[in-house]
Structure formats: C-alpha cells, structure tokens
C-alpha positions as CSV (number, residue, x, y, z in Angstrom):
1,X,-91.1,-114.6,43.8
2,X,-94.6,-114.5,45.2
3,X,-96.0,-111.3,46.8
4,X,-98.6,-110.3,49.2
5,X,-99.5,-106.8,50.0
6,X,-99.5,-105.2,53.4
7,X,-100.3,-101.5,53.3
8,X,-98.6,-101.1,50.0
9,X,-95.5,-103.1,51.0
10,X,-94.8,-106.5,49.5
11,X,-93.8,-109.6,51.4
12,X,-91.6,-111.4,49.0
13,X,-91.3,-115.2,49.2
14,X,-89.5,-117.6,46.9
15,X,-91.5,-119.0,44.1
16,X,-89.0,-121.6,43.0
17,X,-87.2,-121.6,39.7
18,X,-89.7,-123.9,37.9
19,X,-92.7,-121.9,38.9
20,X,-91.0,-118.6,38.1
21,X,-90.1,-119.8,34.6
22,X,-93.6,-121.1,34.0
23,X,-95.2,-117.8,35.0
24,X,-92.7,-115.9,32.8
25,X,-93.6,-118.1,29.8
26,X,-97.2,-117.5,30.5
27,X,-96.7,-113.8,30.3
28,X,-94.7,-114.1,27.1
29,X,-97.5,-116.3,25.7
30,X,-100.1,-113.6,26.6
31,X,-98.3,-110.8,24.8
32,X,-97.1,-112.8,21.9
33,X,-100.1,-112.7,19.5
34,X,-100.5,-109.0,19.6
35,X,-96.8,-108.2,19.6
36,X,-95.9,-110.2,16.5
37,X,-99.0,-109.1,14.6
38,X,-97.7,-105.5,14.4
39,X,-94.6,-106.3,12.3
40,X,-96.7,-108.7,10.2
41,X,-99.1,-105.9,9.3
42,X,-96.5,-103.2,8.9
43,X,-93.6,-105.0,7.4
44,X,-91.2,-104.1,10.2
45,X,-88.6,-106.7,11.4
46,X,-90.1,-109.6,13.4
47,X,-86.8,-110.3,15.2
48,X,-86.2,-106.6,16.1
49,X,-89.8,-106.5,17.4
50,X,-89.2,-109.3,19.8
51,X,-85.8,-108.0,20.8
52,X,-87.1,-104.6,21.7
53,X,-90.3,-105.8,23.4
54,X,-87.9,-107.6,25.8
55,X,-85.4,-104.8,26.1
56,X,-88.1,-102.2,26.2
57,X,-89.7,-104.0,29.1
58,X,-86.4,-104.1,31.0
59,X,-85.8,-100.3,30.2
60,X,-89.3,-99.6,31.6
61,X,-88.6,-101.6,34.8
62,X,-85.3,-99.7,35.2
63,X,-87.0,-96.3,34.9
64,X,-89.7,-97.3,37.4
65,X,-87.3,-98.5,40.1
66,X,-88.3,-102.2,39.2
67,X,-91.6,-101.7,41.0
68,X,-94.3,-101.9,38.2
69,X,-95.3,-105.4,36.9
70,X,-95.9,-104.3,33.3
71,X,-94.8,-105.8,30.0
72,X,-94.2,-103.6,27.0
73,X,-95.2,-105.0,23.6
74,X,-96.0,-103.6,20.1
75,X,-98.5,-100.8,20.0
76,X,-101.5,-101.1,17.6
77,X,-102.1,-97.3,17.8
78,X,-99.3,-96.4,15.4
79,X,-100.4,-98.8,12.6
80,X,-102.1,-95.9,10.8
81,X,-99.0,-93.8,11.1
82,X,-96.8,-96.5,9.6
83,X,-99.3,-97.0,6.7
84,X,-99.6,-93.3,6.1
85,X,-95.8,-92.7,5.9
86,X,-95.3,-95.7,3.7
87,X,-98.0,-94.4,1.3
88,X,-96.3,-91.0,1.2
89,X,-92.9,-92.6,0.6
90,X,-94.1,-94.9,-2.2
91,X,-95.8,-91.9,-3.8
92,X,-92.3,-90.3,-3.9
93,X,-90.8,-93.4,-5.5
94,X,-89.6,-95.3,-2.5
95,X,-90.3,-99.0,-1.8
96,X,-92.1,-100.1,1.4
97,X,-88.8,-101.2,2.9
98,X,-87.2,-97.8,2.2
99,X,-90.2,-95.9,3.5
100,X,-90.6,-97.7,6.8
101,X,-87.4,-96.3,8.5
102,X,-88.9,-92.8,7.9
103,X,-92.0,-93.9,9.9
104,X,-89.6,-95.1,12.6
105,X,-88.2,-91.5,12.8
106,X,-91.7,-90.2,13.4
107,X,-92.2,-92.8,16.1
108,X,-88.9,-91.9,17.7
109,X,-90.1,-88.3,18.0
110,X,-93.4,-89.5,19.4
111,X,-91.5,-91.4,22.1
112,X,-89.6,-88.2,23.0
113,X,-93.0,-86.5,23.5
114,X,-93.6,-88.8,26.5
115,X,-90.8,-87.0,28.3
116,X,-92.5,-83.6,27.6
117,X,-95.7,-84.9,29.2
118,X,-93.8,-86.5,32.1
119,X,-92.1,-83.1,32.8
120,X,-95.4,-81.3,32.6
121,X,-97.0,-83.8,35.0
122,X,-94.1,-83.4,37.4
123,X,-94.3,-79.6,37.2
124,X,-98.0,-78.9,37.2
125,X,-99.7,-82.2,38.1
126,X,-101.9,-84.4,35.8
127,X,-105.2,-82.5,36.5
128,X,-104.0,-79.3,34.9
129,X,-102.2,-80.9,31.9
130,X,-105.0,-83.3,31.1
131,X,-107.5,-80.5,30.6
132,X,-105.9,-80.0,27.2
133,X,-106.3,-83.7,26.2
134,X,-109.9,-84.5,27.3
135,X,-111.9,-87.5,25.9
136,X,-113.7,-85.2,23.5
137,X,-110.3,-84.8,21.7
138,X,-108.7,-88.2,22.2
139,X,-111.8,-90.2,21.6
140,X,-112.5,-89.0,18.0
141,X,-108.8,-89.3,17.2
142,X,-108.8,-92.9,18.2
143,X,-112.1,-93.6,16.3
144,X,-110.5,-92.1,13.2
145,X,-107.4,-94.3,13.5
146,X,-109.4,-97.4,13.3
147,X,-111.7,-96.2,10.5
148,X,-108.7,-95.0,8.4
149,X,-107.2,-98.5,8.6
150,X,-110.4,-100.4,7.8
151,X,-109.9,-100.5,4.1
152,X,-106.6,-102.4,4.3
153,X,-108.2,-105.0,6.5
154,X,-111.0,-105.7,4.0
155,X,-108.4,-105.8,1.1
156,X,-106.4,-108.5,3.0
157,X,-109.6,-110.5,3.8
158,X,-110.6,-110.5,0.1
159,X,-107.5,-112.7,-0.6
160,X,-109.5,-115.6,0.9
161,X,-112.6,-114.8,2.9
162,X,-112.9,-118.3,4.3
163,X,-109.5,-118.2,5.9
164,X,-110.2,-114.7,7.3
165,X,-113.5,-116.0,8.6
166,X,-111.7,-118.7,10.6
167,X,-109.6,-116.1,12.4
168,X,-112.7,-113.9,13.1
169,X,-114.8,-116.7,14.5
170,X,-112.0,-118.0,16.7
171,X,-111.3,-114.6,18.2
172,X,-115.0,-114.0,18.8
173,X,-115.6,-117.4,20.5
174,X,-112.5,-117.0,22.7
175,X,-113.5,-113.5,23.7
176,X,-117.1,-114.4,24.6
177,X,-116.9,-118.0,25.9
178,X,-113.2,-118.6,26.7
179,X,-112.0,-119.2,30.2
180,X,-108.7,-118.3,31.9
181,X,-105.8,-117.8,29.5
182,X,-108.0,-118.6,26.5
183,X,-109.9,-115.5,27.2
184,X,-106.7,-113.4,27.4
185,X,-105.1,-114.6,24.1
186,X,-107.9,-114.6,21.5
187,X,-105.7,-112.8,18.9
188,X,-103.0,-115.4,19.2
189,X,-105.4,-118.3,19.0
190,X,-107.1,-116.7,16.0
191,X,-103.8,-116.3,14.2
192,X,-102.7,-119.9,15.0
193,X,-106.1,-121.5,14.1
194,X,-106.4,-119.6,10.8
195,X,-102.8,-120.2,9.9
196,X,-103.1,-124.0,10.5
197,X,-106.2,-124.2,8.3
198,X,-104.5,-122.3,5.5
199,X,-101.4,-124.6,5.8
200,X,-103.6,-127.7,5.7
201,X,-105.1,-126.5,2.4
202,X,-101.7,-125.7,0.9
203,X,-102.1,-121.9,1.0
204,X,-98.7,-121.2,2.6
205,X,-95.3,-121.1,1.0
206,X,-92.7,-122.4,3.6
207,X,-89.7,-122.3,1.3
208,X,-88.2,-119.3,3.1
209,X,-88.5,-121.2,6.4
210,X,-86.2,-123.9,5.1
211,X,-83.8,-121.3,3.9
212,X,-83.7,-119.3,7.2
213,X,-80.9,-119.9,9.7
214,X,-81.6,-121.1,13.3
215,X,-79.5,-118.4,14.8
216,X,-78.9,-114.8,13.6
217,X,-78.7,-111.1,14.6
218,X,-82.2,-109.6,15.1
219,X,-81.3,-106.1,13.8
220,X,-80.3,-105.2,10.2
221,X,-78.7,-101.8,9.5
222,X,-80.9,-101.1,6.4
223,X,-84.1,-101.4,8.6
224,X,-83.0,-98.9,11.2
225,X,-84.2,-95.3,11.4
226,X,-80.5,-94.2,11.6
227,X,-79.9,-95.6,8.0
228,X,-82.2,-92.9,6.6
229,X,-79.6,-90.2,7.2
230,X,-77.1,-91.8,4.7
231,X,-79.2,-90.0,2.0
232,X,-82.3,-88.5,3.6
233,X,-85.4,-87.1,2.0
234,X,-85.9,-84.2,4.5
235,X,-89.4,-83.5,3.3
236,X,-90.5,-87.0,4.1
237,X,-88.7,-86.9,7.4
238,X,-90.7,-83.8,8.4
239,X,-93.9,-85.3,7.0
240,X,-93.4,-88.5,9.0
241,X,-92.8,-86.7,12.2
242,X,-95.9,-84.5,11.7
243,X,-98.0,-87.5,10.7
244,X,-97.1,-89.7,13.7
245,X,-96.6,-87.4,16.6
246,X,-100.4,-86.7,17.1
247,X,-101.0,-90.4,17.6
248,X,-98.8,-90.2,20.7
249,X,-101.6,-88.2,22.3
250,X,-103.8,-91.3,22.2
251,X,-101.0,-93.7,23.3
252,X,-100.1,-91.5,26.3
253,X,-103.7,-91.6,27.4
254,X,-103.6,-95.4,26.9
255,X,-100.5,-95.5,29.1
256,X,-102.2,-93.6,31.9
257,X,-105.2,-96.0,31.7
258,X,-102.9,-99.0,31.9
259,X,-101.2,-97.7,34.9
260,X,-104.6,-97.2,36.6
261,X,-105.6,-100.7,35.6
262,X,-102.4,-102.3,37.0
263,X,-102.7,-100.2,40.2
264,X,-106.3,-101.5,40.5
265,X,-105.3,-105.1,39.9
266,X,-102.4,-105.1,42.4
267,X,-103.9,-102.8,45.0
268,X,-100.9,-100.4,44.8
269,X,-101.0,-96.9,43.6
270,X,-98.2,-96.8,40.9
271,X,-99.3,-93.3,39.9
272,X,-97.8,-92.0,43.1
273,X,-94.9,-94.5,43.5
274,X,-92.8,-94.6,41.4
275,X,-95.0,-91.9,39.8
276,X,-96.7,-91.4,36.5
277,X,-93.8,-89.2,35.3
278,X,-91.5,-92.2,35.7
279,X,-93.8,-94.7,34.0
280,X,-94.3,-92.3,31.1
281,X,-90.5,-91.8,30.7
282,X,-90.0,-95.6,30.8
283,X,-92.6,-96.1,28.1
284,X,-91.3,-93.2,26.0
285,X,-87.7,-94.3,26.2
286,X,-88.5,-97.9,25.3
287,X,-90.5,-96.6,22.2
288,X,-87.8,-94.2,21.1
289,X,-85.0,-96.8,21.3
290,X,-87.0,-99.5,19.6
291,X,-87.9,-97.2,16.7
292,X,-84.3,-96.2,16.2
293,X,-83.5,-99.9,15.4
294,X,-86.5,-100.6,13.2
295,X,-88.9,-102.1,15.8
296,X,-92.5,-100.9,16.5
297,X,-93.5,-98.5,19.2
298,X,-93.9,-100.1,22.6
299,X,-96.8,-99.8,25.0
300,X,-97.8,-101.4,28.3
301,X,-100.0,-104.5,27.7
302,X,-103.4,-105.1,29.0
303,X,-103.1,-108.8,28.3
304,X,-100.4,-109.1,30.9
305,X,-102.5,-107.2,33.4
306,X,-105.1,-109.9,32.8
307,X,-102.5,-112.6,33.6
308,X,-101.6,-110.7,36.8
309,X,-105.3,-110.8,37.8
310,X,-105.5,-114.6,37.1
311,X,-102.3,-115.7,38.8
312,X,-102.3,-113.2,41.7
313,X,-98.5,-113.0,41.4
314,X,-97.5,-109.4,41.0
315,X,-93.8,-109.7,41.3
316,X,-92.1,-107.6,38.5
317,X,-89.3,-110.2,38.3
318,X,-91.8,-112.6,36.7
319,X,-92.4,-110.0,33.9
320,X,-88.7,-109.6,33.4
321,X,-88.4,-113.4,32.9
322,X,-90.9,-113.0,30.0
323,X,-88.7,-110.2,28.6
324,X,-85.7,-112.5,28.7
325,X,-87.6,-115.2,26.8
326,X,-88.6,-112.6,24.1
327,X,-85.0,-111.5,23.7
328,X,-83.8,-115.1,23.3
329,X,-86.5,-115.8,20.7
330,X,-85.4,-112.7,18.7
331,X,-82.2,-114.4,17.7
332,X,-83.9,-117.2,15.8
333,X,-84.5,-116.1,12.1
334,X,-86.3,-119.4,11.4
335,X,-89.0,-118.5,13.8
336,X,-89.4,-115.1,12.2
337,X,-89.7,-116.8,8.8
338,X,-92.5,-119.0,10.1
339,X,-94.4,-115.9,11.1
340,X,-93.7,-114.1,7.8
341,X,-95.4,-117.0,5.9
342,X,-98.7,-116.1,7.4
343,X,-101.4,-115.7,4.7
344,X,-102.7,-112.2,4.0
345,X,-106.2,-113.4,4.7
346,X,-105.3,-114.5,8.2
347,X,-103.8,-111.0,8.8
348,X,-107.0,-109.5,7.3
349,X,-109.3,-111.4,9.5
350,X,-107.5,-110.5,12.7
351,X,-107.1,-106.9,11.5
352,X,-110.8,-106.6,10.7
353,X,-111.6,-107.1,14.4
354,X,-108.5,-105.2,15.6
355,X,-109.2,-102.0,13.7
356,X,-112.8,-102.1,14.7
357,X,-111.8,-102.5,18.3
358,X,-109.5,-99.5,18.0
359,X,-112.4,-97.3,16.9
360,X,-114.6,-98.9,19.6
361,X,-111.9,-97.9,22.2
362,X,-112.4,-94.3,21.0
363,X,-116.2,-94.6,21.5
364,X,-115.7,-96.2,24.9
365,X,-113.4,-93.4,25.9
366,X,-116.2,-90.9,25.2
367,X,-119.0,-92.9,26.8
368,X,-117.2,-93.9,30.0
369,X,-116.1,-90.3,30.6
370,X,-119.7,-89.2,30.3
371,X,-119.0,-86.6,27.6
372,X,-122.0,-84.3,27.3
373,X,-123.2,-84.0,23.7
374,X,-125.9,-81.6,24.6
375,X,-123.0,-79.0,24.7
376,X,-122.5,-77.6,21.3
377,X,-118.8,-77.2,21.8
378,X,-118.3,-80.9,22.3
379,X,-120.3,-81.7,19.1
380,X,-118.3,-79.2,17.1
381,X,-114.9,-80.5,18.4
382,X,-115.8,-84.1,17.6
383,X,-117.4,-83.3,14.3
384,X,-114.4,-81.4,13.0
385,X,-111.8,-84.0,14.2
386,X,-113.7,-86.8,12.5
387,X,-114.3,-85.0,9.2
388,X,-110.8,-83.7,8.9
389,X,-109.0,-86.9,9.8
390,X,-111.1,-89.2,7.6
391,X,-112.0,-86.7,4.8
392,X,-108.4,-85.7,4.2
393,X,-107.1,-89.3,4.4
394,X,-109.6,-90.6,1.8
395,X,-109.2,-87.5,-0.5
396,X,-107.5,-87.9,-3.8
397,X,-104.2,-86.5,-2.5
398,X,-104.5,-88.3,0.9
399,X,-102.9,-85.3,2.6
400,X,-102.7,-81.5,2.5
401,X,-99.5,-79.9,1.2
402,X,-98.2,-76.8,3.0
403,X,-95.0,-75.6,1.3
404,X,-93.1,-78.8,0.7
405,X,-94.5,-80.7,3.7
406,X,-97.5,-83.0,3.6
407,X,-99.9,-82.9,6.5
408,X,-102.0,-86.0,7.0
409,X,-105.7,-85.8,8.0
410,X,-105.0,-87.2,11.5
411,X,-102.3,-84.6,12.1
412,X,-104.5,-81.7,11.0
413,X,-107.4,-83.0,13.0
414,X,-105.4,-83.4,16.2
415,X,-104.0,-79.9,16.0
416,X,-107.3,-78.3,15.2
417,X,-109.1,-80.4,17.9
418,X,-106.6,-79.5,20.6
419,X,-106.8,-75.8,19.7
420,X,-110.6,-75.7,19.5
421,X,-110.9,-77.5,22.9
422,X,-108.5,-75.0,24.5
423,X,-110.3,-71.8,23.2
424,X,-113.9,-72.8,23.3
425,X,-115.6,-72.2,26.7
426,X,-117.0,-75.1,28.7
427,X,-114.0,-77.4,29.1
428,X,-115.0,-79.0,32.4
429,X,-113.0,-82.3,32.1
430,X,-111.3,-83.3,35.4
431,X,-108.7,-86.1,35.2
432,X,-109.0,-88.4,38.2
433,X,-112.6,-87.8,38.9
434,X,-113.8,-91.0,37.1
435,X,-111.6,-94.1,37.6
436,X,-113.5,-96.1,35.0
437,X,-113.0,-93.3,32.5
438,X,-109.3,-93.0,33.2
439,X,-108.9,-96.7,32.1
440,X,-111.1,-96.3,29.0
441,X,-108.2,-96.0,26.5
442,X,-106.4,-99.4,26.1
443,X,-105.7,-100.6,22.5
444,X,-104.5,-104.0,23.6
445,X,-107.2,-104.7,26.1
446,X,-109.6,-107.6,25.5
447,X,-113.2,-106.6,26.1
448,X,-113.7,-109.7,28.2
449,X,-111.2,-108.3,30.8
450,X,-112.9,-105.0,31.3
451,X,-115.0,-106.2,34.2
452,X,-112.0,-107.6,36.0
453,X,-110.1,-104.4,35.5
454,X,-112.9,-102.3,36.9
455,X,-113.0,-104.2,40.2
C-alpha cells in the first residue's frame, strides 16, 4: 500500500502484490547483514534470531496500533553483555553454549525495564525522566561498550588480516561512495565480499552445509533461557542480570532516537501517536520474548528508516511483509549453516568497524547534545564512568565480587554515573530541546544516513 500524508492522516492506495513484495524484500535485505551478524559474533542461534526478528517486528506493530513503520532486528548494544556473561560462565566451568542462556536471562530483564521507563514516561512525561539519563551518562557508557569489545575484534582479525581487510575496505567504500541501497547495507556487502574471497581461497569448511537439512525448527530447547532453570547457577543468574541491565539505558535512548528519526522521515509525530510509551513497550516486549527463546535483543533499525527515506513508501504493512520473509527463512537450517561457516577474519573485519562505530555513537551523543566540559561535574561524571567500566573490565579479575555476586565494570560505572549525575548540582539537560541530539544514539545507523535523518 502506498501512502501520502495530509495533516498526519494517510491516504492509502493499493501498491499491487508485486510491488509490495518487492518493497518487503528490500526491507529484509536492509536489515539482514546487521541482524545475522549478532548471532555470528555471540554464538546465539541464527534461526532463532531470524524468527524473532520477524515475530518481534509483528509484536512491536501490534503494541503500536500498527501505525509505526519500524523493523526490529538484532541489537549490537548488548554484544558486550553477552561476552561478559560468557566469560563469567566459562570461568565457573561452563561452556559457551551453556553460558549464553544465562546472558539471555539478563537480556530478558533488560527488556522488562523498557516497561518501567514506559510507565514513567506515561506518568511524569519524558522531560522529567530523562534528566536522570542525560548524554553525560549515556555517552560514556556507550563509548565504554565499544572499547571493551575492541580486543575480540582484533583477535578475530589476526586469524587472517587480508580477509579482514577486504571486509573493512568494502564497508568503507560503500559508506563513503555508495549510492541508494548500497549506502544502506555496507555491513551486508562487507560480509558477502569478504566471505566470497575467503571461499575462493579455500578458507571455508562447508561440510556442515551439506549435512544441514533444508527445513527444520528454528528453536532448540537447550538454547533457551528457560532451560537454565533445570539446574541453575543462581550466582551467575544474578551476575548476568546485573551485568546486562545497565546496557538497556543506552538501548532505550537509542529507541527514542530512532522514533525521532522515523517521525522526521515520515512527517508524523509517533512520539505523540501512538506514543513513546507504546513504542517502548513494543520494543521491550519483543526483546524479552526473543531472549527467552535464545535469540538476541531486538531494536528498531536505522537501516530500514533509510529505506523509507529512499522509497517514500511509509506503509507499515510493507515492513510486516519483511517480517514474514524473515520468519520463513528461519525455518531453513541449511541457510543458517552457510552463515555459520563464515571465517573468523570476516567477522573480525566487520567487528573492527562496528565496535569503533559503537564508541563513536557515544562520542556523537555527547557532541550533538552540546555537553559542556567546562563544567567540572560533567568532567567528573564522564571520567569516573570511563575509568570504572574499562578499568574493571581489563583488570585481572574482570569484575568486582560483592558477596557471591560479580559486578562487571559497566554495571558499576552505570550505577555510579547515574547517582553522581543525580546528586551533583548543575544538571541542566532538557530532553526535546535539541532534535539532532535526541537522534544521536543509534547503534545500527550508517553514518552516511545522518544527513538524511536530520532533514
């Protein structure tokens, strides 16, 4: 269906089945590279990821009265959380596969936190609530997420720097000189290009692809968060929750930015109708349900906002077609096996840029919100967050143990940063006063789309 806007009301006209399917495929293509990269990096199920990207999108549309043209894909922001919990689990004698469901429990609780923020927004309004989560708190947390992850990217690149370099070069070229869809999907093109080069040089083992079935169930019981409670390690459960929940502070800011960007693109204020509380609930519910079944956290995707800007077709039904395609693809284990054969160096090359971009998003959040570093309170808040988060993470223990619970550097830094910001005088942040700043947190955004989003 095509749409034109007249004072906030859409005039809906038939697109035709062929055009609707084509546009739906285009949206799936846009989200694909980033969405499948998260399970490749973390070890989560590829099939479950695609299934709950599709189902999560449909859940979001249901919660938002089918009004918001947003696609929900895998969130990069939680990569550090998964890695931290896996590290804690393996230190306690678990394998990566056994530790990942514990991380999913933490992500489930992070998803529920969206409901808390949504209720606060509905009760007090975003201006009052956001004073406790200003850019001087969220920015350094985001910077730390990328820097903590950087070591794993370099380790993967070191498996074959030439293959990693192919991915890096393709992503840079597509971002800077690409046009249209090429500019929107640089990660996907970087993955495909590097993967093909590696395959041509015989660096990929495709034996598991031949063994995989064409059709199969996308969810396995042992990969779900629910399976943990057969014989739980309660200390690790608590540690996982504490490690991952602070990350949701950044992802909720990302969500708000994405809603501002989609509103700017379509010309309709979705923060008022259906309301930011509804969009937050939709995102949080999609994340919570996905994590229960062993899929990554979900987030609204900037890539698909870029497609909206190119096509000028804002009908949410086109996004739902993309969701159906993702669900259909999740029932093909052979496809998941092809993705699983991706060389570590390809993952490293993409991750090298991705983790750097995460930290850059944190810097952008500070810069575009005009944070005043002449104020000593801002310098102190940022300094303490960065030193605690990175220092504790790279210490010999990798965490601070209080009783029987391990607190990660990011968790400690987030708690201390929020408290410091609340008690120190001079907190003058006003949400909504800077539209560019409100859109500054977007982990999935391509830098090449920033100008288009600001218009």
